[in-house]
C-alpha positions, 0 to 999 in steps of 0.5 A, spaced: 500 500 500 502 506 498 504 511 503 500 517 504 503 524 503 504 528 509 505 535 506 508 538 512 513 532 512 515 532 504 522 528 504 520 527 497 528 527 495 534 525 499 541 526 497 542 519 494 537 521 489 540 527 486 545 526 480 550 532 480 554 533 473 549 528 470 551 526 463 546 523 459 545 521 451 538 523 451 532 524 455 531 517 456 538 516 458 537 521 463 530 518 466 533 511 466 539 514 470 534 518 475 529 512 476 535 507 477 536 512 483 529 511 486 530 504 485 536 503 489 533 508 494 527 503 495 522 507 492 520 503 486 520 496 486 520 494 478 525 499 474 523 496 467 516 497 469 516 504 472 520 506 466 515 503 461 510 508 465 514 514 464 516 513 457 508 512 455 507 519 459 512 522 455 509 520 449 503 523 450 506 530 451 512 533 452 515 535 459 519 540 458 518 547 462 521 554 460 527 556 463 531 549 462 527 544 466 525 537 464 519 534 468 518 527 466 513 524 471 508 518 472 503 515 476 505 507 477 503 501 481 511 500 482 512 506 486 511 505 494 511 513 495 511 519 492 519 521 490 523 525 486 530 524 483 534 530 481 539 531 475 543 537 474 546 536 467 554 537 466 555 543 463 554 542 455 550 536 456 543 539 456 537 535 454 531 536 449 525 535 453 520 538 448 520 545 451 519 551 446 525 555 449 530 550 448 533 544 452 533 542 460 539 543 464 535 541 471 531 534 470 526 532 476 523 525 475 517 525 479 514 518 481 507 517 484 503 511 486 498 509 481 493 510 487 495 517 488 492 522 483 491 528 487 498 527 490 501 527 483 497 533 481 499 537 487 506 535 487 506 537 479 503 544 481 507 546 487 513 544 483 511 547 477 510 554 481 517 553 484 520 552 478 517 558 474 521 562 478 528 564 475 531 564 482 529 557 484 532 554 478 538 558 479 539 555 486 538 548 483 543 549 478 549 553 482 548 548 489 553 543 487 551 539 493 546 534 493 544 535 500 542 542 498 539 540 492 534 535 496 533 541 501 531 546 496 526 541 493 523 538 499 522 545 502 519 548 496 514 542 496 511 544 503 504 545 500 500 551 502 493 552 503 492 558 498 
């Protein structure tokens, strides 16, 4: 059974789910690397099954956001708790996630249990709101410390009632 999401204790990512200086051939490679971190952390039970869910979602609509952000995501039966893996692309290794303004240098893979539709939407909306701010995106890019990046992501996801 999926663990319910506590909006005031949002430990959706940890330093071991962050890849600094990520080098990937393309968005599928980046997603595979990030999903591997979620699998190693015990957040997803079947790596291949989860990647099929992410790829199916990716084929429906591009997941690139303005400002150099890739936001691949999926609800999946293979996810035990809502989680986010973060990749910060190595200089010169931006990846095309279909955003109109160009490739992504910050990639956030969101994994949500299949039964958690409202949590999935809440995490996406809250994260998109934070990522719309240039200062937040730059903080992620310049952190160079997995602990700091995890804290930035987690603190941005303490949901507000407004």
